[in-house]
Legacy VTK file of the C-alpha trace (Angstrom):
# vtk DataFile Version 3.0
C-alpha trace
ASCII
DATASET POLYDATA
POINTS 745 float
-36.610 -19.617 6.655
-33.223 -18.661 5.139
-30.037 -19.846 3.593
-26.971 -20.834 5.563
-24.023 -19.199 3.863
-20.666 -20.717 3.271
-17.298 -19.116 3.869
-16.382 -16.226 1.562
-13.976 -13.337 0.898
-13.556 -9.591 0.729
-16.197 -7.147 -0.541
-13.754 -5.071 -2.516
-13.590 -7.705 -5.256
-15.654 -6.505 -8.181
-15.924 -9.972 -9.716
-19.320 -11.555 -10.298
-20.787 -13.996 -7.815
-23.271 -16.829 -7.853
-25.217 -18.426 -5.071
-26.774 -21.573 -3.639
-30.235 -22.881 -4.415
-32.562 -23.333 -1.423
-35.804 -25.253 -1.968
-37.558 -23.506 0.889
-37.293 -20.194 -0.917
-38.272 -21.377 -4.397
-41.989 -20.582 -3.983
-44.168 -20.732 -7.071
-42.837 -21.776 -10.457
-41.892 -18.223 -11.381
-39.718 -17.712 -8.327
-35.982 -17.235 -8.423
-33.249 -19.772 -7.988
-29.566 -19.104 -7.995
-26.639 -19.853 -10.329
-25.457 -23.444 -10.221
-23.181 -25.262 -12.573
-24.726 -27.051 -15.527
-24.573 -30.370 -13.704
-26.507 -28.984 -10.763
-29.135 -27.565 -13.138
-29.705 -31.036 -14.603
-30.093 -32.581 -11.165
-32.474 -29.797 -10.145
-34.669 -30.380 -13.226
-34.750 -34.153 -12.690
-35.794 -33.745 -9.064
-37.958 -30.645 -9.242
-40.842 -32.280 -7.417
-38.749 -33.125 -4.382
-37.287 -29.642 -4.390
-40.663 -28.017 -4.202
-42.168 -30.421 -1.672
-39.486 -30.440 1.032
-35.757 -29.752 1.461
-34.978 -33.378 0.516
-31.393 -34.453 1.087
-30.739 -31.579 3.448
-28.119 -32.085 6.109
-30.259 -30.555 8.793
-28.761 -27.107 8.599
-30.212 -25.806 5.390
-27.146 -26.740 3.367
-26.954 -28.742 0.170
-25.006 -31.995 0.519
-21.473 -31.976 -0.717
-19.103 -29.107 -0.982
-21.507 -26.335 -1.874
-18.787 -23.726 -2.015
-17.036 -25.586 -4.797
-20.206 -25.510 -6.885
-20.515 -21.748 -6.741
-19.945 -20.203 -10.118
-17.326 -17.539 -9.407
-16.941 -16.333 -12.977
-20.367 -15.078 -13.999
-23.012 -13.372 -11.912
-26.331 -14.676 -13.138
-29.890 -15.167 -12.040
-31.874 -18.191 -13.177
-35.574 -17.639 -13.613
-37.691 -20.760 -13.252
-40.157 -21.234 -16.117
-41.831 -24.418 -14.862
-45.531 -24.751 -15.536
-46.403 -25.231 -11.864
-47.048 -28.959 -11.994
-44.177 -29.646 -9.633
-43.706 -33.109 -11.221
-40.424 -34.598 -12.329
-39.829 -36.507 -15.560
-39.362 -39.809 -13.829
-42.358 -39.864 -11.475
-44.416 -42.077 -13.795
-47.113 -39.468 -14.440
-48.023 -38.076 -17.810
-47.855 -34.384 -18.337
-46.241 -31.651 -20.367
-42.481 -31.541 -20.211
-41.308 -28.601 -18.066
-39.647 -25.757 -19.902
-35.945 -25.149 -19.617
-34.857 -22.420 -17.257
-33.575 -19.355 -19.016
-30.361 -17.684 -17.897
-30.589 -13.922 -17.334
-27.259 -12.261 -16.654
-26.956 -8.873 -15.063
-25.765 -6.104 -17.308
-22.833 -3.903 -16.316
-25.031 -1.151 -14.867
-26.988 -3.532 -12.641
-23.801 -5.220 -11.430
-22.133 -1.882 -10.627
-25.120 -0.648 -8.608
-25.365 -3.858 -6.591
-21.601 -4.123 -6.091
-21.367 -0.483 -5.031
-24.096 -0.884 -2.450
-22.627 -4.145 -1.150
-19.244 -2.486 -0.559
-20.807 -0.339 2.166
-23.832 -2.363 3.304
-23.952 -6.144 3.053
-27.383 -6.488 4.700
-29.922 -4.139 3.085
-33.331 -3.862 4.670
-36.634 -4.193 2.812
-36.822 -0.519 1.828
-33.275 -0.523 0.501
-33.954 -3.682 -1.501
-37.019 -2.055 -3.026
-34.968 1.004 -4.005
-32.271 -1.188 -5.527
-34.892 -3.188 -7.410
-36.322 0.018 -8.853
-32.878 1.275 -9.870
-31.752 -1.985 -11.473
-35.044 -3.193 -12.934
-34.854 -6.464 -11.007
-37.350 -8.025 -8.683
-37.144 -7.617 -4.932
-36.501 -11.346 -4.473
-33.798 -11.249 -7.112
-32.038 -8.477 -5.211
-32.465 -10.394 -1.958
-30.952 -13.578 -3.355
-28.146 -11.663 -5.057
-27.017 -10.286 -1.694
-27.270 -13.744 -0.124
-25.069 -15.167 -2.871
-22.602 -12.299 -2.626
-22.214 -12.759 1.119
-21.608 -16.465 0.537
-18.882 -15.725 -1.999
-17.302 -13.087 0.230
-17.146 -15.501 3.156
-15.564 -18.154 0.977
-12.715 -15.875 -0.077
-12.353 -14.483 3.439
-11.747 -17.988 4.724
-8.881 -18.414 2.273
-7.301 -15.152 3.361
-7.699 -15.959 7.041
-6.132 -19.368 6.488
-3.101 -17.757 4.861
-2.731 -15.261 7.697
-2.969 -17.985 10.297
-0.218 -19.910 8.543
2.052 -16.863 8.599
1.283 -16.181 12.272
1.912 -19.827 13.074
5.349 -19.646 11.481
6.143 -16.479 13.436
4.980 -18.055 16.699
7.064 -21.134 16.041
10.094 -18.933 15.448
9.398 -16.985 18.633
8.949 -20.221 20.575
12.299 -21.421 19.291
13.935 -18.185 20.430
12.413 -18.600 23.900
13.800 -22.120 24.118
17.213 -20.808 23.174
16.906 -18.107 25.832
16.190 -20.732 28.487
19.539 -22.336 27.751
21.282 -18.975 28.061
23.177 -18.689 31.365
22.431 -14.960 31.647
20.072 -13.928 34.430
17.697 -10.941 34.673
18.914 -7.520 35.736
18.001 -8.115 39.363
20.606 -10.875 39.714
24.059 -10.575 41.243
25.649 -13.013 38.787
29.280 -11.863 38.304
29.219 -12.934 34.646
26.215 -10.749 33.877
27.683 -7.811 35.790
30.853 -8.135 33.720
28.787 -7.944 30.525
27.047 -4.802 31.786
30.421 -3.276 32.582
31.695 -4.005 29.079
28.497 -2.527 27.630
29.064 0.728 29.512
32.651 0.827 28.227
31.417 0.436 24.649
28.935 3.295 25.175
31.671 5.517 26.609
33.941 4.727 23.659
31.097 5.517 21.279
30.588 8.927 22.914
34.309 9.627 22.608
34.248 8.805 18.891
31.260 11.063 18.355
33.022 13.928 20.125
36.088 13.415 17.935
33.970 13.459 14.800
32.147 16.563 16.015
35.468 18.313 16.583
36.598 17.498 13.066
33.349 18.781 11.534
33.685 22.116 13.346
36.795 22.819 11.257
35.044 22.111 7.979
33.864 24.981 5.783
30.090 25.585 6.081
29.657 25.328 2.320
30.954 21.747 2.312
28.898 20.246 5.125
26.345 18.495 2.986
29.020 16.885 0.811
30.942 15.416 3.746
34.182 17.193 2.877
36.233 16.376 5.976
39.510 14.505 5.451
37.758 11.467 6.861
35.661 11.111 3.708
38.037 12.237 0.934
39.717 9.400 -0.971
43.417 10.065 -1.471
45.238 8.840 -4.554
48.641 8.770 -2.906
49.809 5.493 -1.408
51.408 7.461 1.440
47.992 7.740 3.100
47.480 3.986 3.412
47.822 4.131 7.168
45.334 7.018 7.315
42.830 5.027 5.281
43.277 2.075 7.593
42.612 4.271 10.624
39.550 5.683 8.879
38.209 2.198 8.196
38.763 1.163 11.814
37.021 4.285 13.127
34.006 3.749 10.876
33.905 0.083 11.849
33.749 1.048 15.531
30.900 3.488 14.839
29.020 0.875 12.807
29.437 -1.791 15.498
28.184 0.582 18.184
25.150 1.497 16.043
24.457 -2.187 15.363
24.571 -2.924 19.093
21.970 -0.216 19.780
19.825 -1.470 16.889
19.785 -4.995 18.330
18.624 -3.673 21.700
15.876 -1.612 20.033
14.721 -4.583 17.961
13.987 -6.731 21.024
10.251 -7.468 20.909
10.007 -7.734 24.706
11.797 -4.437 25.334
9.909 -1.636 27.182
11.482 0.888 24.810
8.441 0.921 22.507
4.797 1.904 22.884
2.129 0.595 20.492
-0.156 3.083 18.741
-3.942 2.459 18.609
-4.588 -0.303 16.135
-1.091 -1.743 16.502
0.097 -0.745 13.014
3.456 0.480 14.358
5.207 1.518 17.581
6.712 4.772 18.837
9.762 5.170 21.040
9.363 5.461 24.806
11.553 8.517 25.422
11.945 7.982 29.157
13.026 4.359 28.772
15.373 5.316 25.929
17.027 8.048 28.022
17.647 5.543 30.805
19.065 2.908 28.449
21.165 5.282 26.304
21.849 8.377 28.441
24.510 9.769 26.104
22.353 9.756 22.980
19.725 12.262 24.124
22.018 15.299 24.137
24.243 14.777 21.095
23.343 17.168 18.262
19.739 17.637 19.382
19.740 21.447 19.375
16.837 22.766 17.276
15.899 19.349 15.886
12.785 17.226 16.341
13.204 13.529 17.131
11.110 10.857 15.394
11.432 7.167 16.211
9.130 4.349 15.064
9.273 0.581 14.672
7.170 -1.631 12.389
7.221 -5.234 11.173
5.852 -7.043 8.130
6.117 -10.371 6.323
7.995 -9.944 3.033
7.803 -12.473 0.197
11.537 -12.484 -0.579
14.576 -14.220 0.839
16.988 -12.195 3.050
19.775 -12.245 0.449
17.613 -10.552 -2.209
16.383 -7.903 0.230
19.950 -7.092 1.289
20.971 -6.699 -2.362
18.223 -4.118 -2.925
19.150 -2.226 0.244
22.910 -2.181 -0.385
22.768 -1.445 -4.125
22.425 2.326 -4.475
21.108 1.987 -8.031
18.145 -0.256 -7.184
17.449 1.216 -3.741
15.262 4.011 -5.114
13.295 1.641 -7.371
12.582 -0.595 -4.370
10.798 2.283 -2.586
8.815 4.238 -5.239
6.991 7.217 -3.823
9.342 7.401 -0.818
12.876 7.709 -2.225
13.388 10.370 -4.896
15.403 8.792 -7.677
18.473 6.679 -7.031
20.584 6.958 -3.914
24.159 8.230 -4.236
27.015 6.159 -2.871
30.011 8.443 -2.231
32.414 5.825 -0.867
32.467 2.097 -0.123
34.470 -0.022 2.287
35.094 -3.773 2.277
32.862 -4.042 -0.790
32.406 -7.504 -2.352
33.602 -8.224 -5.881
30.118 -9.462 -6.837
26.723 -9.831 -5.190
27.115 -13.604 -4.924
29.874 -13.113 -2.344
27.417 -11.421 0.013
27.554 -8.040 1.741
28.549 -9.190 5.229
30.844 -6.499 6.656
30.403 -4.121 3.686
29.988 -0.398 4.399
29.170 2.640 2.267
28.412 6.326 2.647
24.941 6.848 1.195
23.032 10.039 0.350
19.262 9.614 0.096
16.474 12.126 -0.545
13.096 11.208 0.938
9.869 12.808 -0.297
6.174 12.838 0.517
3.620 13.684 -2.221
2.644 17.112 -0.931
4.137 20.544 -1.670
3.763 21.456 2.023
6.218 18.778 3.221
9.873 19.554 2.413
12.120 16.749 1.234
14.633 15.207 3.603
18.188 14.804 2.376
20.327 12.651 4.603
23.881 11.279 4.356
24.686 8.298 6.539
26.896 5.259 6.924
25.211 1.986 5.954
26.692 -1.383 6.850
25.537 -4.985 6.575
26.053 -7.681 9.185
25.223 -11.383 9.079
23.583 -12.803 12.210
22.755 -16.255 13.490
20.131 -18.563 11.958
20.398 -16.892 8.547
19.268 -13.459 9.758
20.723 -10.238 8.324
20.913 -6.673 9.615
21.343 -3.460 7.604
22.401 -0.652 9.962
22.292 3.111 9.275
23.868 5.923 11.311
24.724 9.526 10.414
28.222 10.923 10.950
27.526 14.641 10.487
26.008 16.236 13.584
25.526 19.551 11.768
23.114 18.276 9.109
19.424 19.187 9.120
18.495 15.499 8.970
20.435 13.056 11.134
19.946 9.331 11.395
20.397 7.924 14.842
21.177 4.183 14.935
18.461 2.798 12.665
18.104 -0.038 10.237
16.309 -3.167 9.119
16.457 -6.609 10.734
15.645 -9.504 8.361
14.697 -12.886 9.829
13.891 -15.849 7.534
10.562 -17.572 8.235
10.469 -20.159 5.485
11.697 -20.471 1.931
11.444 -17.182 -0.005
9.762 -15.298 2.840
10.983 -13.514 5.930
9.961 -11.192 8.724
11.284 -7.644 8.353
11.535 -5.263 11.319
12.339 -1.642 10.454
13.496 0.920 13.015
13.612 4.543 11.859
15.124 6.964 14.390
15.936 10.425 13.019
16.374 14.010 14.137
15.162 16.579 11.639
14.451 20.249 11.275
10.657 20.375 11.061
10.362 24.143 10.787
9.669 24.054 7.035
6.634 21.779 7.345
3.200 23.385 7.029
0.973 23.450 10.108
-1.474 21.028 8.448
1.206 18.321 8.640
2.779 19.270 11.968
0.617 16.714 13.774
1.742 14.020 11.299
5.479 14.331 11.933
5.567 11.709 14.704
6.554 8.884 12.387
3.685 8.835 9.875
5.165 10.605 6.863
8.672 9.099 6.920
8.367 6.431 9.597
9.156 2.736 9.709
5.627 1.788 8.653
6.074 3.359 5.205
9.362 1.497 4.724
8.010 -1.976 5.516
4.767 -1.376 3.579
6.646 -0.367 0.434
9.070 -3.261 0.908
6.265 -5.817 1.213
4.472 -4.368 -1.822
7.530 -4.403 -4.087
8.617 -7.861 -2.950
5.241 -9.342 -3.838
5.408 -7.713 -7.252
8.924 -8.976 -7.899
7.895 -12.533 -7.053
4.684 -12.200 -9.084
2.644 -13.131 -5.994
-0.670 -11.619 -7.030
-4.350 -12.254 -6.707
-5.914 -11.424 -10.069
-9.639 -10.763 -10.393
-11.925 -9.414 -13.109
-9.257 -10.110 -15.726
-11.387 -9.822 -18.860
-8.379 -8.704 -20.917
-5.828 -11.114 -22.340
-2.916 -10.279 -20.019
-0.069 -12.770 -19.622
2.329 -12.999 -16.701
4.905 -10.977 -18.651
2.301 -8.346 -19.468
1.179 -8.234 -15.847
4.736 -7.514 -14.718
4.977 -4.740 -17.310
1.745 -3.221 -15.989
3.051 -3.335 -12.407
6.316 -1.701 -13.466
4.423 1.034 -15.295
2.260 1.566 -12.190
5.392 2.057 -10.059
6.724 4.550 -12.584
3.365 6.333 -12.462
3.604 6.652 -8.661
7.217 7.869 -8.742
6.374 10.437 -11.442
3.402 11.736 -9.470
5.316 11.939 -6.180
8.298 13.712 -7.709
6.180 16.314 -9.476
3.952 17.062 -6.483
6.950 17.441 -4.182
8.670 19.586 -6.826
11.770 17.413 -7.143
14.368 17.645 -8.412
14.518 21.374 -7.830
16.614 22.063 -10.919
14.009 20.387 -13.168
10.749 21.800 -11.773
10.201 25.551 -11.633
7.533 26.904 -9.293
5.361 29.422 -11.107
3.149 30.451 -8.205
1.483 29.320 -5.006
2.504 27.328 -1.962
0.113 24.395 -2.237
-2.744 25.183 0.124
-6.360 25.156 -0.943
-6.453 28.947 -0.904
-3.116 29.154 -2.720
-2.823 26.522 -5.457
0.759 25.567 -6.332
1.784 25.406 -9.991
5.127 24.042 -11.154
6.284 23.217 -14.658
9.067 21.351 -16.436
10.053 21.925 -20.049
9.260 18.977 -22.304
12.237 16.942 -23.489
11.037 16.544 -27.090
12.289 19.990 -28.103
8.837 21.522 -28.566
7.782 24.754 -26.913
5.651 22.896 -24.382
5.917 22.109 -20.700
4.482 19.567 -18.293
2.500 21.561 -15.757
1.820 20.119 -12.309
-0.977 21.659 -10.258
-1.471 20.669 -6.623
-3.250 21.752 -3.466
-3.690 20.418 0.070
-6.876 20.725 2.118
-8.564 19.247 5.169
-11.562 16.891 5.134
-13.641 16.202 8.278
-13.895 12.498 7.402
-11.764 9.532 8.504
-9.124 8.454 6.023
-10.709 5.003 5.780
-14.006 6.477 4.561
-12.353 8.956 2.186
-10.333 6.187 0.545
-13.388 3.939 0.130
-15.441 6.715 -1.441
-12.668 7.650 -3.865
-12.310 4.018 -4.959
-16.054 3.571 -5.527
-16.753 3.592 -9.265
-20.337 4.776 -8.796
-19.126 8.038 -7.273
-16.256 8.440 -9.700
-18.503 9.735 -12.459
-19.235 12.784 -10.286
-15.700 14.061 -9.647
-13.324 12.515 -12.224
-13.015 14.630 -15.380
-11.649 11.602 -17.261
-14.905 9.740 -16.701
-17.256 12.727 -17.037
-20.545 10.899 -16.799
-19.419 7.705 -18.500
-19.772 4.133 -17.324
-16.797 2.788 -15.314
-15.974 -0.892 -14.964
-12.887 -2.519 -13.450
-11.608 -5.039 -16.014
-8.266 -5.961 -14.388
-7.333 -5.881 -10.725
-3.961 -7.174 -9.546
-3.597 -7.223 -5.753
-0.923 -8.471 -3.363
-3.335 -10.953 -1.786
-6.944 -11.917 -1.303
-8.705 -8.858 0.091
-5.619 -6.663 -0.236
-6.239 -2.959 -0.778
-2.816 -2.517 -2.339
-3.726 -3.073 -5.973
-3.133 -2.009 -9.551
-6.293 -1.746 -11.633
-7.256 -1.076 -15.214
-10.603 0.685 -15.521
-12.746 0.517 -18.640
-14.591 3.796 -19.306
-17.379 3.828 -21.889
-18.939 7.038 -23.198
-22.113 7.002 -25.258
-23.617 3.974 -26.974
-23.961 2.424 -30.413
-21.924 4.002 -33.186
-20.982 6.967 -30.966
-19.488 4.753 -28.265
-16.033 5.836 -27.076
-13.827 3.592 -24.942
-10.903 4.681 -22.761
-8.700 2.802 -20.293
-7.390 4.154 -16.983
-4.340 2.722 -15.211
-4.703 3.121 -11.436
-2.262 2.421 -8.597
-3.774 2.563 -5.104
-2.818 1.539 -1.598
-4.369 1.981 1.837
-2.181 2.003 4.941
-2.563 3.684 8.362
0.665 5.618 7.769
-0.782 7.197 4.625
-2.739 6.214 1.522
-2.600 7.150 -2.126
-4.506 6.699 -5.377
-2.711 7.636 -8.601
-4.154 7.156 -12.084
-3.660 8.139 -15.716
-5.531 7.649 -18.978
-4.240 4.928 -21.269
-4.990 4.405 -24.956
-5.946 0.967 -26.213
-2.935 0.715 -28.529
-0.629 1.675 -25.640
-2.163 -1.106 -23.568
-1.579 -3.580 -26.395
2.011 -2.401 -26.697
2.645 -2.894 -22.973
1.230 -6.406 -22.892
3.120 -7.454 -26.033
6.301 -9.606 -25.716
8.537 -6.515 -25.986
6.390 -4.379 -23.709
9.065 -3.620 -21.107
11.335 -2.033 -23.725
8.439 -0.006 -25.143
7.559 1.509 -21.760
10.448 3.967 -21.974
8.639 5.765 -24.819
5.291 6.026 -23.020
4.445 9.479 -21.655
1.876 9.429 -18.859
0.404 12.468 -17.137
-0.675 11.218 -13.705
-3.332 12.611 -11.434
-4.219 11.459 -7.973
-4.520 11.937 -4.243
-2.412 11.342 -1.154
-4.106 10.965 2.227
-2.725 11.365 5.750
-4.832 10.673 8.871
-5.419 13.195 11.633
-6.103 11.787 15.087
-9.305 12.645 16.934
-8.678 13.362 20.655
-12.248 12.287 21.435
-11.543 8.821 19.937
-8.012 8.254 21.177
-8.489 4.484 21.297
-9.619 4.130 17.683
-7.184 2.697 15.122
-5.327 5.249 13.030
-7.408 6.266 10.019
-10.724 4.963 11.384
-11.632 8.210 13.188
-10.735 11.890 13.020
-10.003 13.855 9.873
-7.888 13.569 6.732
-5.279 15.817 5.155
-5.772 15.362 1.428
-3.421 16.485 -1.345
-4.781 16.532 -4.887
-2.639 16.975 -7.964
-2.642 16.507 -11.715
-0.327 16.989 -14.698
-1.248 18.492 -18.041
0.660 19.560 -21.150
0.674 23.311 -21.902
2.456 25.672 -24.252
5.167 27.950 -22.927
5.231 31.685 -23.415
7.685 33.209 -25.860
9.942 34.195 -23.013
10.281 32.063 -19.913
7.514 30.605 -17.830
3.877 29.929 -18.523
1.326 32.208 -20.084
-0.832 34.048 -17.514
-3.905 32.585 -19.194
-2.543 29.048 -18.728
-1.852 29.713 -15.051
-5.367 31.051 -14.500
-6.852 28.068 -16.316
-4.886 25.584 -14.188
-5.908 27.332 -10.964
-9.558 27.331 -12.032
-9.473 23.612 -12.869
-7.954 22.725 -9.487
-10.376 24.960 -7.581
-13.374 23.389 -9.313
-11.998 19.887 -8.718
-11.553 20.537 -4.996
-15.100 21.864 -4.703
-16.504 18.870 -6.609
-14.550 16.351 -4.536
-15.616 17.949 -1.263
-19.248 18.043 -2.319
-19.160 14.411 -3.486
-17.450 13.014 -0.399
-19.273 15.074 2.209
-22.729 14.644 0.660
-22.678 11.037 -0.500
-26.062 9.346 -0.767
-27.134 7.927 2.634
-28.636 4.803 1.039
-25.335 3.752 -0.489
-22.726 5.113 1.875
-23.078 4.701 5.599
-21.060 2.958 8.288
-19.222 -0.071 6.904
-20.717 -3.391 7.958
-18.835 -6.679 7.863
-20.689 -9.473 6.056
-22.144 -12.154 8.301
LINES 1 746
745 0 1 2 3 4 5 6 7 8 9 10 11 12 13 14 15 16 17 18 19 20 21 22 23 24 25 26 27 28 29 30 31 32 33 34 35 36 37 38 39 40 41 42 43 44 45 46 47 48 49 50 51 52 53 54 55 56 57 58 59 60 61 62 63 64 65 66 67 68 69 70 71 72 73 74 75 76 77 78 79 80 81 82 83 84 85 86 87 88 89 90 91 92 93 94 95 96 97 98 99 100 101 102 103 104 105 106 107 108 109 110 111 112 113 114 115 116 117 118 119 120 121 122 123 124 125 126 127 128 129 130 131 132 133 134 135 136 137 138 139 140 141 142 143 144 145 146 147 148 149 150 151 152 153 154 155 156 157 158 159 160 161 162 163 164 165 166 167 168 169 170 171 172 173 174 175 176 177 178 179 180 181 182 183 184 185 186 187 188 189 190 191 192 193 194 195 196 197 198 199 200 201 202 203 204 205 206 207 208 209 210 211 212 213 214 215 216 217 218 219 220 221 222 223 224 225 226 227 228 229 230 231 232 233 234 235 236 237 238 239 240 241 242 243 244 245 246 247 248 249 250 251 252 253 254 255 256 257 258 259 260 261 262 263 264 265 266 267 268 269 270 271 272 273 274 275 276 277 278 279 280 281 282 283 284 285 286 287 288 289 290 291 292 293 294 295 296 297 298 299 300 301 302 303 304 305 306 307 308 309 310 311 312 313 314 315 316 317 318 319 320 321 322 323 324 325 326 327 328 329 330 331 332 333 334 335 336 337 338 339 340 341 342 343 344 345 346 347 348 349 350 351 352 353 354 355 356 357 358 359 360 361 362 363 364 365 366 367 368 369 370 371 372 373 374 375 376 377 378 379 380 381 382 383 384 385 386 387 388 389 390 391 392 393 394 395 396 397 398 399 400 401 402 403 404 405 406 407 408 409 410 411 412 413 414 415 416 417 418 419 420 421 422 423 424 425 426 427 428 429 430 431 432 433 434 435 436 437 438 439 440 441 442 443 444 445 446 447 448 449 450 451 452 453 454 455 456 457 458 459 460 461 462 463 464 465 466 467 468 469 470 471 472 473 474 475 476 477 478 479 480 481 482 483 484 485 486 487 488 489 490 491 492 493 494 495 496 497 498 499 500 501 502 503 504 505 506 507 508 509 510 511 512 513 514 515 516 517 518 519 520 521 522 523 524 525 526 527 528 529 530 531 532 533 534 535 536 537 538 539 540 541 542 543 544 545 546 547 548 549 550 551 552 553 554 555 556 557 558 559 560 561 562 563 564 565 566 567 568 569 570 571 572 573 574 575 576 577 578 579 580 581 582 583 584 585 586 587 588 589 590 591 592 593 594 595 596 597 598 599 600 601 602 603 604 605 606 607 608 609 610 611 612 613 614 615 616 617 618 619 620 621 622 623 624 625 626 627 628 629 630 631 632 633 634 635 636 637 638 639 640 641 642 643 644 645 646 647 648 649 650 651 652 653 654 655 656 657 658 659 660 661 662 663 664 665 666 667 668 669 670 671 672 673 674 675 676 677 678 679 680 681 682 683 684 685 686 687 688 689 690 691 692 693 694 695 696 697 698 699 700 701 702 703 704 705 706 707 708 709 710 711 712 713 714 715 716 717 718 719 720 721 722 723 724 725 726 727 728 729 730 731 732 733 734 735 736 737 738 739 740 741 742 743 744
């Protein structure tokens, strides 16, 4: 005797849910039925006798005729209590009797909803004992709790079906594109490598000649760099990169352009070979989130690349793909424009990139960037003081391909730099209108000696790999196109206000990342510490308003013996937040706005409503939160927000007012550690987690330079207590609420 549930969605949605009435579970007149629309309530009252006698009108599977999912009330979570007098007679049965009373509508309060939602996020099928405990905590009946979970599972399945349908459509488009490519390959006269076709052998011969010419060019460049002064290496001071004002060097500039064109074409050729989906050059990681380079196959395919400039450097090479909700032309504009490149990758690129020189540059963006080249200097960061920033100068060029595809190719020219880009780049293939498939290949050689031992195991493409590039690209593209799934929007937020909130959330992430990494170095001064749990790092930056105050950033990194997936879920749970978040400090937390990139997406911007006290002493505060889960690394950044600031952001001129808003972010960055005992588990689902915690506060400066010793001691004490509280909360979470995640059935 049960209820067949309809299709639903993802349990992370904190919105209220209704359910489906089942006559077999109605029981006596005081039993519980579930939230229908008003029309369904009228039908139920008119036919109450048939409902209590047998499942009349049932389709044989316990379902109500018609589209039951469409009748689910998705806006308000409510429980209808039947107040019939037990006669079981309808109004039209021809018998006299007292008219049955109207059913009263009892809605769950915020505390009851939070307890039930929090438990459902980790256990969708509570047993009898757990239902009794929940009933005691919420003040509801055991049957009410039982039916609430049935309704919630129904709603979750309904939304999950929508998400699965969207994913299948995207996969279908990708398969159709791949099928088309296979058909084109069948018409290609080239044969496999085992053939003796003279035409194919001629192509292989020409390929070897191109590789030999590429090696010769690299040797020439290396010889030129050996004559450059050591102090000018990072600024690319060789005559090859200095613009000359005299017209007498026109021939030299032409030779320079031709040499760079040859290098770019050779790098593009290698990128195309690496981007082949059927190539044996790549090995998939557990879970399939990205791929790592097969070193043996790479050495056989490109024998000259393994020895050039590899002394003392560590090689990292990854490949990842994602569907991006933008057209190829717009993506290329973001990648080629040095001013917008940093804003397109918040939390990964520190500030704006610097373009030192351009070649074959278009007069305007409408002309396209096909054939354009530029020397670009980029500084990459990870939000942890134990991971040094990577500053890299490379040649970037754009090339138009067949069928509307585009390629942006990167390759370094300085073999003496501490961070060198081997042929890397991004391949953009259109799928349908305003969407495309993006494949990123990140192949670098870096000096990893400055990285702390906690992150040494994460250097194989996690911190700065291709997965982080495509994830950030997909997130920003969805926000630019306003492709969001909005839930729990109890505030009056328009589309313009939503965009302003998303822009402020990106600024919050960039501010947090830059302060934790201590960049730029001339702005942040390190007072003490290195950033480990035993040695808290404190950096400060003088406030720009002219006052004798400074923004102090305190951070520390520590290890948790929990999988990253579980740590992220526990941090996001609002029931546990009251235990470790000093902003909440025992208050009541409710998510009032959640803007995600899709149904069930864990990349979301939320506004949390925090209520302290009750009655006349009630205090209300808002928290802006930016969070994202990804196998390559996760983060959760938040900051308190006043009500008048929120109104100013969502006003018509909110984007202009954001420049005057000062936020002091706090948050966490998570990196997974693999477990050798569970080598086949997806990344982040097993093993441990390297967690970096940080926060910003405003403090007064000493009369001289630096912070007061008392301020430093206070900041260290706050961080130490926060780490202890977070560890205790995450490691000792209540077993009733937080156990192994179960998918709803």
